[in-house]
C-alpha positions as CSV (number, residue, x, y, z in Angstrom):
1,M,-0.1,0.1,0.0
2,G,1.1,3.2,-1.2
3,N,1.3,6.8,1.5
4,P,-2.7,7.9,1.9
5,E,-0.9,11.5,1.6
6,T,0.5,10.9,-1.8
7,Q,-1.8,9.2,-3.0
8,K,-4.1,12.4,-2.2
9,N,-1.9,15.0,-3.9
10,A,-1.3,12.6,-6.8
11,E,-5.5,13.0,-6.9
12,R,-5.6,17.0,-6.6
13,E,-2.9,17.8,-9.0
14,P,-4.2,17.8,-12.7
15,T,-1.9,16.1,-15.4
16,P,-2.2,16.4,-19.2
17,E,-3.5,13.0,-19.3
18,G,-6.4,13.8,-16.8
19,N,-7.0,16.8,-19.3
20,A,-8.0,15.0,-22.1
21,E,-9.9,12.3,-23.2
22,K,-8.2,9.0,-23.0
23,G,-6.1,8.3,-26.0
24,E,-6.5,11.8,-26.8
25,V,-3.3,14.0,-28.0
26,L,-3.4,17.5,-25.9
27,S,-4.7,20.2,-28.8
28,L,-3.0,23.5,-29.5
29,G,-6.1,24.6,-27.6
30,H,-5.2,23.2,-24.2
31,A,-1.5,24.1,-24.8
32,K,-2.6,28.1,-25.5
33,E,-4.7,27.9,-22.0
34,T,-2.0,26.0,-19.9
35,L,0.8,28.4,-21.3
36,I,0.2,31.4,-23.0
37,N,-2.5,32.9,-21.3
38,S,-0.8,32.7,-18.0
39,D,0.6,35.5,-16.5
40,R,3.3,33.5,-14.9
41,L,4.9,32.9,-18.4
42,Q,5.1,36.8,-19.0
43,T,6.8,37.1,-15.6
44,K,9.3,34.5,-16.3
45,F,9.8,35.9,-20.1
46,L,10.7,39.4,-18.3
47,F,12.7,38.2,-15.7
48,A,14.8,36.3,-18.3
49,I,15.0,39.4,-20.3
50,D,15.8,41.6,-17.5
51,K,19.0,38.7,-16.2
52,I,20.4,38.8,-19.7
53,K,20.3,42.6,-20.2
54,N,21.9,43.0,-16.9
55,H,24.5,40.5,-17.4
56,P,28.2,41.8,-17.9
57,Q,29.1,39.7,-20.8
58,W,25.7,40.5,-22.7
59,H,27.4,44.5,-22.4
60,S,30.8,43.7,-23.2
61,K,30.0,41.2,-26.1
62,V,26.8,42.2,-27.4
63,V,25.9,45.9,-26.6
64,D,29.8,47.2,-26.7
65,G,31.3,44.4,-28.7
66,F,28.9,44.5,-31.3
67,W,25.8,46.9,-31.7
68,N,27.7,50.0,-30.5
69,K,30.7,49.3,-32.7
70,L,28.2,50.1,-35.6
71,S,27.7,53.1,-37.4
72,V,24.4,55.1,-36.7
73,K,23.6,54.6,-40.1
74,D,23.5,50.9,-39.7
75,R,22.0,50.6,-36.0
76,E,19.2,52.9,-37.8
77,L,18.9,50.3,-40.9
78,L,18.7,47.6,-38.6
79,Y,15.9,48.7,-36.5
80,K,13.7,49.8,-39.0
81,G,14.6,46.9,-41.5
82,G,13.1,44.8,-38.9
83,K,9.2,45.7,-39.3
84,P,6.8,43.2,-40.4
85,G,6.0,42.7,-43.8
86,L,4.1,40.3,-46.1
87,F,6.7,40.5,-48.6
88,K,9.5,39.6,-46.1
89,M,7.1,36.5,-44.8
90,I,6.8,35.6,-48.8
91,K,10.3,36.1,-49.7
92,K,11.3,34.2,-46.6
93,G,9.6,31.5,-47.2
94,A,11.0,31.3,-50.9
95,T,14.6,31.0,-49.4
96,P,16.2,27.7,-49.8
97,I,17.1,26.1,-46.7
98,G,20.7,24.6,-47.6
99,M,21.6,28.4,-49.2
100,L,25.0,28.5,-48.1
101,P,26.3,32.3,-47.0
102,F,28.7,33.0,-50.1
103,N,25.1,32.2,-52.2
104,V,23.9,35.4,-50.7
105,T,23.7,38.7,-52.7
106,P,25.3,41.0,-50.5
107,S,23.2,44.3,-49.4
108,L,25.2,47.5,-50.5
109,K,23.1,49.6,-48.0
110,Y,25.3,49.1,-44.5
111,D,28.7,49.9,-43.9
112,D,29.8,46.8,-42.0
113,N,31.0,44.1,-43.9
114,R,29.5,41.4,-41.6
115,L,25.7,43.3,-42.3
116,K,26.3,43.2,-46.2
117,F,25.2,39.7,-45.9
118,F,23.5,39.0,-42.6
119,G,22.3,42.4,-41.8
120,D,18.6,41.8,-43.1
121,K,18.2,38.8,-41.3
122,I,19.5,40.3,-37.9
123,S,17.6,43.2,-38.2
124,E,14.2,41.0,-36.9
125,S,16.1,40.3,-33.9
126,A,17.7,43.6,-33.3
127,R,14.4,45.4,-33.7
128,S,13.1,43.2,-31.2
129,L,15.6,43.5,-29.2
130,V,15.6,47.4,-28.9
131,Q,11.8,47.3,-27.9
132,L,12.6,44.9,-25.4
133,D,15.4,47.5,-24.4
134,M,17.8,44.6,-24.4
135,L,19.8,47.3,-26.9
136,P,20.1,50.9,-27.0
137,A,18.1,52.5,-29.2
138,P,19.5,54.0,-32.4
139,E,20.3,57.8,-32.0
140,G,17.9,58.7,-34.8
141,I,14.7,56.7,-33.1
142,P,13.3,58.9,-30.2
143,S,11.7,56.5,-27.4
144,D,7.9,57.6,-28.6
145,E,8.2,56.3,-31.9
146,I,9.6,52.9,-30.4
147,K,6.4,53.1,-28.7
148,K,4.6,53.6,-31.4
149,D,6.5,50.9,-33.8
150,I,5.6,48.1,-30.6
151,L,1.8,48.6,-31.4
152,S,2.2,48.9,-35.3
153,D,4.2,45.7,-35.4
154,K,1.4,43.5,-33.3
155,K,-1.3,45.0,-36.0
156,S,1.3,44.3,-39.0
157,L,1.7,40.8,-37.8
158,R,-1.6,40.2,-36.6
159,Q,-2.5,41.1,-40.3
160,L,-0.2,38.6,-42.1
161,L,-1.9,36.1,-39.5
162,T,-5.0,36.7,-41.3
163,V,-3.8,36.4,-44.8
164,V,-1.8,32.9,-44.1
165,Q,-5.3,31.9,-42.6
166,V,-7.0,33.2,-45.9
167,L,-4.1,31.5,-48.2
168,V,-4.7,28.3,-46.4
169,T,-8.6,28.5,-46.5
170,L,-8.4,28.8,-50.3
171,F,-5.8,26.3,-51.0
172,A,-5.4,24.2,-48.3
173,P,-9.0,24.2,-46.5
174,E,-8.6,20.6,-44.8
175,I,-6.0,21.8,-42.8
176,A,-7.7,25.1,-41.8
177,P,-9.0,24.1,-38.2
178,E,-5.6,23.5,-37.3
179,I,-4.2,26.9,-38.8
180,G,-7.2,28.4,-36.8
181,E,-5.9,27.2,-33.8
182,A,-2.3,27.9,-34.6
183,K,-3.4,31.4,-35.1
184,Q,-5.0,31.8,-31.9
185,I,-2.0,30.7,-30.5
186,A,0.5,33.2,-31.9
187,N,-2.1,36.1,-31.4
188,Q,-1.4,35.4,-27.5
189,L,2.5,35.2,-28.1
190,I,2.2,38.8,-30.2
191,D,0.2,40.0,-27.3
192,T,2.7,38.8,-24.8
193,K,5.6,40.0,-26.9
194,T,4.0,43.6,-27.3
195,Q,3.1,43.7,-23.5
196,M,6.7,42.6,-22.6
197,A,8.5,45.5,-24.8
198,S,5.7,47.9,-23.5
199,K,6.5,47.3,-20.0
200,Q,10.2,47.1,-20.6
201,Q,9.8,50.8,-22.1
202,E,8.0,52.2,-19.4
203,L,10.5,51.0,-16.5
204,K,13.2,52.5,-19.1
205,A,11.3,55.7,-19.0
206,A,10.9,55.5,-15.3
């Protein structure tokens, strides 16, 4: 016989198997409810962001070792180039997975030689890192503009999801329900990222 107290705890604690019918795989909807909608997830993200941002290695290798060494023009190009857009999504989807760096056409708009090949890929991350206050804002981008961009990026990303859903409904209707669930989760992730970025900008301004 097992410990009665242990058995009681096991009965009280919900398990993934208990949340679904026997033999049923947990759906994306269950994942959304248990993870994305929880305040705990956002709190963990914010804690992680703060820990990374204040780590000496982040400052020495990323902020001072890379970001601050770029020209003012390059920092602005990276930030502005990370704006979401339908054309970018289509272009990204058309890029061959096995494409090697030497097959990439260099971009002449950047000053830094490293960015000539990888700048457009780095830009999306750079924009988010600036919005999350993990990288200093480019000199030519005022804080009010960054706050507006956080909200406009959210709108743009939602529009992209809607376009994808419409295309799937037209050309692959058999997977439309799954895409609908995925869109719900993605929307919640967009909300989480937007809330975190807005919170970090508020803390920065305080």
